[in-house]
C-alpha positions in Angstrom: 43.8 -14.7 -3.1 42.2 -16.7 -0.3 39.6 -19.4 -1.0 36.9 -20.5 1.4 35.7 -23.9 2.5 33.3 -25.3 -0.2 30.4 -26.1 2.1 27.9 -26.0 -0.9 29.8 -29.0 -2.3 29.5 -31.1 0.9 26.1 -29.9 2.3 23.1 -30.0 0.1 20.4 -27.4 -0.2 20.0 -24.0 1.3 22.2 -24.7 4.3 25.2 -25.5 2.2 24.8 -22.2 0.2 24.4 -20.2 3.4 27.5 -21.8 5.0 29.5 -21.3 1.8 28.5 -17.6 1.8 29.5 -17.2 5.4 32.8 -19.0 4.8 33.6 -16.8 1.8 32.9 -13.6 3.9 35.0 -14.8 6.8 37.9 -15.8 4.5 37.9 -12.3 3.0 37.8 -10.7 6.4 40.5 -12.8 8.1 42.3 -14.9 5.4 45.2 -16.0 7.6 42.9 -17.7 10.0 39.8 -18.7 8.1 40.9 -19.4 4.5 41.1 -23.0 3.2 43.9 -22.3 0.8 45.7 -19.5 -1.0 45.8 -19.3 -4.8 48.8 -17.5 -6.3 48.9 -16.5 -9.9 52.4 -16.3 -11.3 53.6 -15.1 -14.7 57.2 -16.0 -15.9 59.5 -13.2 -16.8 60.3 -13.0 -20.5 63.4 -14.9 -21.6 66.0 -13.9 -24.1 64.1 -15.3 -27.0 61.0 -13.3 -26.2 63.0 -10.1 -25.8 64.8 -10.6 -29.1 61.5 -11.3 -30.8 59.9 -8.2 -29.3 62.8 -6.0 -30.3 62.7 -7.4 -33.9 59.0 -6.9 -34.1 59.2 -3.3 -32.9 61.9 -2.5 -35.6 59.7 -4.0 -38.3 56.5 -2.3 -37.0 58.1 1.0 -36.4 60.9 1.7 -39.0 61.2 5.3 -37.7 62.0 3.9 -34.2 64.6 1.6 -35.8 66.2 4.5 -37.6 66.3 6.6 -34.4 67.9 3.7 -32.5 70.5 3.2 -35.3 71.4 6.8 -35.2 71.8 6.7 -31.4 74.1 3.7 -31.7 76.4 5.6 -34.1 76.7 8.7 -31.9 79.8 8.7 -29.7 
């Protein structure tokens, strides 16, 4: 996501709002040239503890699923 130059924070009044709006529009149209910065939102992948917790929770919440999985483990 590209962010624009915050003119409204630097220039007071109507002119700052207009320049900020123009800056946002141009940053959306041509972000590699006219954006001030890029914001990247990252989410970590689940670790072993989270996966074990989720699998235990699923077995408790769904005993039928747990029985099915246990049967599949026993079949050769």
